[in-house]
mmCIF file of the N, C-alpha and C atoms, coordinates in Angstrom:
data_MODEL
# 
_entry.id   MODEL 
# 
loop_
_atom_site.group_PDB 
_atom_site.id 
_atom_site.type_symbol 
_atom_site.label_atom_id 
_atom_site.label_alt_id 
_atom_site.label_comp_id 
_atom_site.label_asym_id 
_atom_site.label_entity_id 
_atom_site.label_seq_id 
_atom_site.pdbx_PDB_ins_code 
_atom_site.Cartn_x 
_atom_site.Cartn_y 
_atom_site.Cartn_z 
_atom_site.occupancy 
_atom_site.B_iso_or_equiv 
_atom_site.pdbx_formal_charge 
_atom_site.auth_seq_id 
_atom_site.auth_comp_id 
_atom_site.auth_asym_id 
_atom_site.auth_atom_id 
_atom_site.pdbx_PDB_model_num 
ATOM 1   N N  . MET A 1 1  ? -12.155 -20.446 -31.795 1.00 0.00 ? 1  MET A N  1 
ATOM 2   C CA . MET A 1 1  ? -10.767 -19.960 -31.115 1.00 0.00 ? 1  MET A CA 1 
ATOM 3   C C  . MET A 1 1  ? -11.114 -18.587 -31.514 1.00 0.00 ? 1  MET A C  1 
ATOM 4   N N  . LYS A 1 2  ? -11.285 -17.666 -32.165 1.00 0.00 ? 2  LYS A N  1 
ATOM 5   C CA . LYS A 1 2  ? -10.696 -16.215 -32.831 1.00 0.00 ? 2  LYS A CA 1 
ATOM 6   C C  . LYS A 1 2  ? -11.808 -15.798 -31.768 1.00 0.00 ? 2  LYS A C  1 
ATOM 7   N N  . ASN A 1 3  ? -12.836 -16.060 -31.599 1.00 0.00 ? 3  ASN A N  1 
ATOM 8   C CA . ASN A 1 3  ? -13.706 -15.468 -30.626 1.00 0.00 ? 3  ASN A CA 1 
ATOM 9   C C  . ASN A 1 3  ? -13.025 -15.282 -29.174 1.00 0.00 ? 3  ASN A C  1 
ATOM 10  N N  . LEU A 1 4  ? -12.564 -16.332 -28.995 1.00 0.00 ? 4  LEU A N  1 
ATOM 11  C CA . LEU A 1 4  ? -11.809 -16.282 -27.552 1.00 0.00 ? 4  LEU A CA 1 
ATOM 12  C C  . LEU A 1 4  ? -10.599 -15.296 -27.587 1.00 0.00 ? 4  LEU A C  1 
ATOM 13  N N  . LYS A 1 5  ? -9.652  -15.216 -28.562 1.00 0.00 ? 5  LYS A N  1 
ATOM 14  C CA . LYS A 1 5  ? -8.739  -14.044 -28.706 1.00 0.00 ? 5  LYS A CA 1 
ATOM 15  C C  . LYS A 1 5  ? -9.091  -12.865 -28.694 1.00 0.00 ? 5  LYS A C  1 
ATOM 16  N N  . LEU A 1 6  ? -10.278 -12.554 -29.485 1.00 0.00 ? 6  LEU A N  1 
ATOM 17  C CA . LEU A 1 6  ? -11.090 -11.313 -29.225 1.00 0.00 ? 6  LEU A CA 1 
ATOM 18  C C  . LEU A 1 6  ? -11.363 -10.768 -28.021 1.00 0.00 ? 6  LEU A C  1 
ATOM 19  N N  . LEU A 1 7  ? -11.666 -11.655 -27.760 1.00 0.00 ? 7  LEU A N  1 
ATOM 20  C CA . LEU A 1 7  ? -12.976 -11.451 -26.212 1.00 0.00 ? 7  LEU A CA 1 
ATOM 21  C C  . LEU A 1 7  ? -11.541 -11.307 -24.919 1.00 0.00 ? 7  LEU A C  1 
ATOM 22  N N  . SER A 1 8  ? -10.395 -12.309 -25.022 1.00 0.00 ? 8  SER A N  1 
ATOM 23  C CA . SER A 1 8  ? -9.380  -11.987 -24.289 1.00 0.00 ? 8  SER A CA 1 
ATOM 24  C C  . SER A 1 8  ? -8.690  -10.622 -24.524 1.00 0.00 ? 8  SER A C  1 
ATOM 25  N N  . LEU A 1 9  ? -8.570  -10.021 -25.723 1.00 0.00 ? 9  LEU A N  1 
ATOM 26  C CA . LEU A 1 9  ? -8.121  -8.974  -25.826 1.00 0.00 ? 9  LEU A CA 1 
ATOM 27  C C  . LEU A 1 9  ? -9.240  -7.874  -25.689 1.00 0.00 ? 9  LEU A C  1 
ATOM 28  N N  . SER A 1 10 ? -10.217 -8.027  -25.820 1.00 0.00 ? 10 SER A N  1 
ATOM 29  C CA . SER A 1 10 ? -11.244 -6.775  -25.099 1.00 0.00 ? 10 SER A CA 1 
ATOM 30  C C  . SER A 1 10 ? -10.902 -6.668  -23.790 1.00 0.00 ? 10 SER A C  1 
ATOM 31  N N  . ILE A 1 11 ? -11.158 -7.748  -23.096 1.00 0.00 ? 11 ILE A N  1 
ATOM 32  C CA . ILE A 1 11 ? -10.631 -7.619  -21.638 1.00 0.00 ? 11 ILE A CA 1 
ATOM 33  C C  . ILE A 1 11 ? -9.454  -6.878  -21.255 1.00 0.00 ? 11 ILE A C  1 
ATOM 34  N N  . LEU A 1 12 ? -8.361  -7.410  -21.799 1.00 0.00 ? 12 LEU A N  1 
ATOM 35  C CA . LEU A 1 12 ? -7.332  -6.840  -21.456 1.00 0.00 ? 12 LEU A CA 1 
ATOM 36  C C  . LEU A 1 12 ? -7.213  -5.016  -21.758 1.00 0.00 ? 12 LEU A C  1 
ATOM 37  N N  . VAL A 1 13 ? -8.112  -4.886  -22.924 1.00 0.00 ? 13 VAL A N  1 
ATOM 38  C CA . VAL A 1 13 ? -8.077  -3.322  -23.628 1.00 0.00 ? 13 VAL A CA 1 
ATOM 39  C C  . VAL A 1 13 ? -9.041  -2.409  -22.156 1.00 0.00 ? 13 VAL A C  1 
ATOM 40  N N  . LEU A 1 14 ? -9.765  -3.278  -22.193 1.00 0.00 ? 14 LEU A N  1 
ATOM 41  C CA . LEU A 1 14 ? -10.835 -2.354  -21.314 1.00 0.00 ? 14 LEU A CA 1 
ATOM 42  C C  . LEU A 1 14 ? -10.246 -2.458  -19.648 1.00 0.00 ? 14 LEU A C  1 
ATOM 43  N N  . SER A 1 15 ? -9.633  -3.487  -19.593 1.00 0.00 ? 15 SER A N  1 
ATOM 44  C CA . SER A 1 15 ? -8.723  -3.454  -17.702 1.00 0.00 ? 15 SER A CA 1 
ATOM 45  C C  . SER A 1 15 ? -7.732  -2.021  -17.886 1.00 0.00 ? 15 SER A C  1 
ATOM 46  N N  . LEU A 1 16 ? -7.039  -2.114  -18.997 1.00 0.00 ? 16 LEU A N  1 
ATOM 47  C CA . LEU A 1 16 ? -5.977  -1.214  -18.845 1.00 0.00 ? 16 LEU A CA 1 
ATOM 48  C C  . LEU A 1 16 ? -6.595  0.335   -18.966 1.00 0.00 ? 16 LEU A C  1 
ATOM 49  N N  . PHE A 1 17 ? -7.992  0.689   -19.685 1.00 0.00 ? 17 PHE A N  1 
ATOM 50  C CA . PHE A 1 17 ? -8.625  2.264   -19.694 1.00 0.00 ? 17 PHE A CA 1 
ATOM 51  C C  . PHE A 1 17 ? -8.840  1.979   -18.074 1.00 0.00 ? 17 PHE A C  1 
ATOM 52  N N  . MET A 1 18 ? -9.881  0.877   -17.618 1.00 0.00 ? 18 MET A N  1 
ATOM 53  C CA . MET A 1 18 ? -9.958  1.517   -15.950 1.00 0.00 ? 18 MET A CA 1 
ATOM 54  C C  . MET A 1 18 ? -9.034  1.507   -14.915 1.00 0.00 ? 18 MET A C  1 
ATOM 55  N N  . LEU A 1 19 ? -7.953  0.934   -15.513 1.00 0.00 ? 19 LEU A N  1 
ATOM 56  C CA . LEU A 1 19 ? -6.899  0.906   -14.548 1.00 0.00 ? 19 LEU A CA 1 
ATOM 57  C C  . LEU A 1 19 ? -6.314  2.231   -15.079 1.00 0.00 ? 19 LEU A C  1 
ATOM 58  N N  . ALA A 1 20 ? -6.372  3.266   -16.212 1.00 0.00 ? 20 ALA A N  1 
ATOM 59  C CA . ALA A 1 20 ? -5.691  4.372   -16.159 1.00 0.00 ? 20 ALA A CA 1 
ATOM 60  C C  . ALA A 1 20 ? -6.477  4.925   -15.568 1.00 0.00 ? 20 ALA A C  1 
ATOM 61  N N  . SER A 1 21 ? -8.078  5.055   -16.048 1.00 0.00 ? 21 SER A N  1 
ATOM 62  C CA . SER A 1 21 ? -8.621  6.186   -15.339 1.00 0.00 ? 21 SER A CA 1 
ATOM 63  C C  . SER A 1 21 ? -8.485  6.532   -13.861 1.00 0.00 ? 21 SER A C  1 
ATOM 64  N N  . CYS A 1 22 ? -8.481  4.906   -13.245 1.00 0.00 ? 22 CYS A N  1 
ATOM 65  C CA . CYS A 1 22 ? -9.035  5.137   -11.839 1.00 0.00 ? 22 CYS A CA 1 
ATOM 66  C C  . CYS A 1 22 ? -7.447  6.140   -11.294 1.00 0.00 ? 22 CYS A C  1 
ATOM 67  N N  . GLU A 1 23 ? -6.318  5.874   -11.920 1.00 0.00 ? 23 GLU A N  1 
ATOM 68  C CA . GLU A 1 23 ? -5.153  6.538   -11.554 1.00 0.00 ? 23 GLU A CA 1 
ATOM 69  C C  . GLU A 1 23 ? -5.375  8.033   -11.675 1.00 0.00 ? 23 GLU A C  1 
ATOM 70  N N  . PHE A 1 24 ? -6.060  8.476   -12.748 1.00 0.00 ? 24 PHE A N  1 
ATOM 71  C CA . PHE A 1 24 ? -6.498  9.789   -13.130 1.00 0.00 ? 24 PHE A CA 1 
ATOM 72  C C  . PHE A 1 24 ? -7.383  10.422  -11.988 1.00 0.00 ? 24 PHE A C  1 
ATOM 73  N N  . ILE A 1 25 ? -8.219  9.774   -11.284 1.00 0.00 ? 25 ILE A N  1 
ATOM 74  C CA . ILE A 1 25 ? -9.191  9.754   -10.788 1.00 0.00 ? 25 ILE A CA 1 
ATOM 75  C C  . ILE A 1 25 ? -8.601  10.314  -9.357  1.00 0.00 ? 25 ILE A C  1 
ATOM 76  N N  . GLY A 1 26 ? -7.620  9.361   -8.717  1.00 0.00 ? 26 GLY A N  1 
ATOM 77  C CA . GLY A 1 26 ? -6.801  9.409   -7.717  1.00 0.00 ? 26 GLY A CA 1 
ATOM 78  C C  . GLY A 1 26 ? -6.034  10.634  -8.152  1.00 0.00 ? 26 GLY A C  1 
ATOM 79  N N  . GLY A 1 27 ? -5.518  11.221  -8.585  1.00 0.00 ? 27 GLY A N  1 
ATOM 80  C CA . GLY A 1 27 ? -4.487  12.292  -9.344  1.00 0.00 ? 27 GLY A CA 1 
ATOM 81  C C  . GLY A 1 27 ? -5.391  13.570  -8.863  1.00 0.00 ? 27 GLY A C  1 
ATOM 82  N N  . VAL A 1 28 ? -6.511  13.116  -9.417  1.00 0.00 ? 28 VAL A N  1 
ATOM 83  C CA . VAL A 1 28 ? -7.817  14.554  -9.487  1.00 0.00 ? 28 VAL A CA 1 
ATOM 84  C C  . VAL A 1 28 ? -8.057  14.733  -7.904  1.00 0.00 ? 28 VAL A C  1 
ATOM 85  N N  . PHE A 1 29 ? -8.540  13.703  -7.217  1.00 0.00 ? 29 PHE A N  1 
ATOM 86  C CA . PHE A 1 29 ? -8.843  14.253  -5.856  1.00 0.00 ? 29 PHE A CA 1 
ATOM 87  C C  . PHE A 1 29 ? -7.639  14.207  -4.813  1.00 0.00 ? 29 PHE A C  1 
ATOM 88  N N  . LYS A 1 30 ? -6.446  14.046  -4.999  1.00 0.00 ? 30 LYS A N  1 
ATOM 89  C CA . LYS A 1 30 ? -5.185  14.246  -4.462  1.00 0.00 ? 30 LYS A CA 1 
ATOM 90  C C  . LYS A 1 30 ? -4.822  15.745  -4.596  1.00 0.00 ? 30 LYS A C  1 
ATOM 91  N N  . ALA A 1 31 ? -5.137  16.308  -6.476  1.00 0.00 ? 31 ALA A N  1 
ATOM 92  C CA . ALA A 1 31 ? -5.092  17.949  -6.266  1.00 0.00 ? 31 ALA A CA 1 
ATOM 93  C C  . ALA A 1 31 ? -6.050  18.359  -5.571  1.00 0.00 ? 31 ALA A C  1 
ATOM 94  N N  . GLY A 1 32 ? -7.166  18.086  -5.415  1.00 0.00 ? 32 GLY A N  1 
ATOM 95  C CA . GLY A 1 32 ? -8.447  18.735  -4.899  1.00 0.00 ? 32 GLY A CA 1 
ATOM 96  C C  . GLY A 1 32 ? -8.420  18.905  -3.650  1.00 0.00 ? 32 GLY A C  1 
ATOM 97  N N  . MET A 1 33 ? -7.950  17.694  -2.521  1.00 0.00 ? 33 MET A N  1 
ATOM 98  C CA . MET A 1 33 ? -7.079  17.835  -1.291  1.00 0.00 ? 33 MET A CA 1 
ATOM 99  C C  . MET A 1 33 ? -6.073  18.382  -1.070  1.00 0.00 ? 33 MET A C  1 
ATOM 100 N N  . GLY A 1 34 ? -5.152  19.055  -1.905  1.00 0.00 ? 34 GLY A N  1 
ATOM 101 C CA . GLY A 1 34 ? -4.240  20.366  -2.009  1.00 0.00 ? 34 GLY A CA 1 
ATOM 102 C C  . GLY A 1 34 ? -4.649  20.996  -1.761  1.00 0.00 ? 34 GLY A C  1 
ATOM 103 N N  . PHE A 1 35 ? -5.593  21.547  -2.985  1.00 0.00 ? 35 PHE A N  1 
ATOM 104 C CA . PHE A 1 35 ? -6.279  23.065  -2.930  1.00 0.00 ? 35 PHE A CA 1 
ATOM 105 C C  . PHE A 1 35 ? -7.213  22.875  -2.138  1.00 0.00 ? 35 PHE A C  1 
ATOM 106 N N  . GLY A 1 36 ? -7.935  22.032  -1.310  1.00 0.00 ? 36 GLY A N  1 
ATOM 107 C CA . GLY A 1 36 ? -8.580  22.425  -0.261  1.00 0.00 ? 36 GLY A CA 1 
ATOM 108 C C  . GLY A 1 36 ? -8.292  22.543  0.770   1.00 0.00 ? 36 GLY A C  1 
ATOM 109 N N  . ILE A 1 37 ? -6.994  22.219  1.011   1.00 0.00 ? 37 ILE A N  1 
ATOM 110 C CA . ILE A 1 37 ? -6.149  22.669  2.203   1.00 0.00 ? 37 ILE A CA 1 
ATOM 111 C C  . ILE A 1 37 ? -5.585  24.025  2.030   1.00 0.00 ? 37 ILE A C  1 
ATOM 112 N N  . PHE A 1 38 ? -5.305  24.482  1.229   1.00 0.00 ? 38 PHE A N  1 
ATOM 113 C CA . PHE A 1 38 ? -4.779  25.872  0.803   1.00 0.00 ? 38 PHE A CA 1 
ATOM 114 C C  . PHE A 1 38 ? -5.609  27.035  0.818   1.00 0.00 ? 38 PHE A C  1 
ATOM 115 N N  . ILE A 1 39 ? -7.053  26.289  0.428   1.00 0.00 ? 39 ILE A N  1 
ATOM 116 C CA . ILE A 1 39 ? -8.019  27.562  0.913   1.00 0.00 ? 39 ILE A CA 1 
ATOM 117 C C  . ILE A 1 39 ? -8.250  27.532  2.378   1.00 0.00 ? 39 ILE A C  1 
ATOM 118 N N  . VAL A 1 40 ? -8.189  26.619  2.846   1.00 0.00 ? 40 VAL A N  1 
ATOM 119 C CA . VAL A 1 40 ? -8.534  26.512  4.561   1.00 0.00 ? 40 VAL A CA 1 
ATOM 120 C C  . VAL A 1 40 ? -7.708  27.602  4.911   1.00 0.00 ? 40 VAL A C  1 
ATOM 121 N N  . VAL A 1 41 ? -6.483  27.129  5.077   1.00 0.00 ? 41 VAL A N  1 
ATOM 122 C CA . VAL A 1 41 ? -5.346  27.978  5.472   1.00 0.00 ? 41 VAL A CA 1 
ATOM 123 C C  . VAL A 1 41 ? -5.299  29.326  5.150   1.00 0.00 ? 41 VAL A C  1 
ATOM 124 N N  . ALA A 1 42 ? -5.822  29.682  3.821   1.00 0.00 ? 42 ALA A N  1 
ATOM 125 C CA . ALA A 1 42 ? -6.177  31.426  3.473   1.00 0.00 ? 42 ALA A CA 1 
ATOM 126 C C  . ALA A 1 42 ? -7.176  31.531  4.400   1.00 0.00 ? 42 ALA A C  1 
ATOM 127 N N  . ILE A 1 43 ? -8.322  30.775  4.762   1.00 0.00 ? 43 ILE A N  1 
ATOM 128 C CA . ILE A 1 43 ? -9.342  31.735  5.089   1.00 0.00 ? 43 ILE A CA 1 
ATOM 129 C C  . ILE A 1 43 ? -8.897  31.773  6.420   1.00 0.00 ? 43 ILE A C  1 
ATOM 130 N N  . ILE A 1 44 ? -8.459  30.789  7.154   1.00 0.00 ? 44 ILE A N  1 
ATOM 131 C CA . ILE A 1 44 ? -7.962  31.114  8.579   1.00 0.00 ? 44 ILE A CA 1 
ATOM 132 C C  . ILE A 1 44 ? -7.142  32.347  8.826   1.00 0.00 ? 44 ILE A C  1 
ATOM 133 N N  . VAL A 1 45 ? -6.032  32.389  7.744   1.00 0.00 ? 45 VAL A N  1 
ATOM 134 C CA . VAL A 1 45 ? -5.211  33.918  7.857   1.00 0.00 ? 45 VAL A CA 1 
ATOM 135 C C  . VAL A 1 45 ? -5.786  34.894  7.872   1.00 0.00 ? 45 VAL A C  1 
ATOM 136 N N  . VAL A 1 46 ? -6.987  34.748  6.715   1.00 0.00 ? 46 VAL A N  1 
ATOM 137 C CA . VAL A 1 46 ? -7.727  36.109  6.599   1.00 0.00 ? 46 VAL A CA 1 
ATOM 138 C C  . VAL A 1 46 ? -8.586  36.232  8.080   1.00 0.00 ? 46 VAL A C  1 
ATOM 139 N N  . ILE A 1 47 ? -9.133  35.793  8.762   1.00 0.00 ? 47 ILE A N  1 
ATOM 140 C CA . ILE A 1 47 ? -9.668  35.518  9.769   1.00 0.00 ? 47 ILE A CA 1 
ATOM 141 C C  . ILE A 1 47 ? -8.681  36.055  10.837  1.00 0.00 ? 47 ILE A C  1 
ATOM 142 N N  . VAL A 1 48 ? -7.540  35.481  11.319  1.00 0.00 ? 48 VAL A N  1 
ATOM 143 C CA . VAL A 1 48 ? -7.153  36.029  11.886  1.00 0.00 ? 48 VAL A CA 1 
ATOM 144 C C  . VAL A 1 48 ? -6.474  37.619  11.681  1.00 0.00 ? 48 VAL A C  1 
ATOM 145 N N  . VAL A 1 49 ? -5.885  37.924  10.522  1.00 0.00 ? 49 VAL A N  1 
ATOM 146 C CA . VAL A 1 49 ? -5.899  39.259  10.162  1.00 0.00 ? 49 VAL A CA 1 
ATOM 147 C C  . VAL A 1 49 ? -6.878  40.361  10.282  1.00 0.00 ? 49 VAL A C  1 
ATOM 148 N N  . LEU A 1 50 ? -7.960  39.832  10.552  1.00 0.00 ? 50 LEU A N  1 
ATOM 149 C CA . LEU A 1 50 ? -9.223  40.828  10.298  1.00 0.00 ? 50 LEU A CA 1 
ATOM 150 C C  . LEU A 1 50 ? -9.189  40.616  12.145  1.00 0.00 ? 50 LEU A C  1 
ATOM 151 N N  . LEU A 1 51 ? -9.408  39.829  12.813  1.00 0.00 ? 51 LEU A N  1 
ATOM 152 C CA . LEU A 1 51 ? -9.103  39.768  14.375  1.00 0.00 ? 51 LEU A CA 1 
ATOM 153 C C  . LEU A 1 51 ? -7.951  40.735  14.553  1.00 0.00 ? 51 LEU A C  1 
ATOM 154 N N  . MET A 1 52 ? -7.164  40.383  14.546  1.00 0.00 ? 52 MET A N  1 
ATOM 155 C CA . MET A 1 52 ? -5.651  41.485  14.935  1.00 0.00 ? 52 MET A CA 1 
ATOM 156 C C  . MET A 1 52 ? -6.246  43.116  14.428  1.00 0.00 ? 52 MET A C  1 
ATOM 157 N N  . ARG A 1 53 ? -6.394  43.378  13.493  1.00 0.00 ? 53 ARG A N  1 
ATOM 158 C CA . ARG A 1 53 ? -7.077  44.560  12.915  1.00 0.00 ? 53 ARG A CA 1 
ATOM 159 C C  . ARG A 1 53 ? -8.205  44.937  14.039  1.00 0.00 ? 53 ARG A C  1 
ATOM 160 N N  . ALA A 1 54 ? -9.140  44.463  14.130  1.00 0.00 ? 54 ALA A N  1 
ATOM 161 C CA . ALA A 1 54 ? -10.246 44.666  14.872  1.00 0.00 ? 54 ALA A CA 1 
ATOM 162 C C  . ALA A 1 54 ? -9.655  45.189  16.604  1.00 0.00 ? 54 ALA A C  1 
ATOM 163 N N  . GLY A 1 55 ? -9.083  44.172  17.365  1.00 0.00 ? 55 GLY A N  1 
ATOM 164 C CA . GLY A 1 55 ? -8.733  44.557  18.170  1.00 0.00 ? 55 GLY A CA 1 
ATOM 165 C C  . GLY A 1 55 ? -7.781  45.660  18.350  1.00 0.00 ? 55 GLY A C  1 
ATOM 166 N N  . LYS A 1 56 ? -7.012  46.017  17.507  1.00 0.00 ? 56 LYS A N  1 
ATOM 167 C CA . LYS A 1 56 ? -6.085  47.343  17.515  1.00 0.00 ? 56 LYS A CA 1 
ATOM 168 C C  . LYS A 1 56 ? -6.822  48.739  17.692  1.00 0.00 ? 56 LYS A C  1 
ATOM 169 N N  . LYS A 1 57 ? -7.767  48.365  17.205  1.00 0.00 ? 57 LYS A N  1 
ATOM 170 C CA . LYS A 1 57 ? -9.116  49.385  17.204  1.00 0.00 ? 57 LYS A CA 1 
ATOM 171 C C  . LYS A 1 57 ? -9.324  49.902  18.244  1.00 0.00 ? 57 LYS A C  1 
# 
């Protein structure tokens, strides 16, 4: 009976850690996606500015 309680507690603790890590990874990917979008927009702005400067010459 003691082993069953220990096993149940171990499974509970392990599942809590796994769920927390999944949330953390999800947050990292959301932040990465936002940063990636920002970088793409910044690159597009730089390209447009360079093309406008080249067109004026």
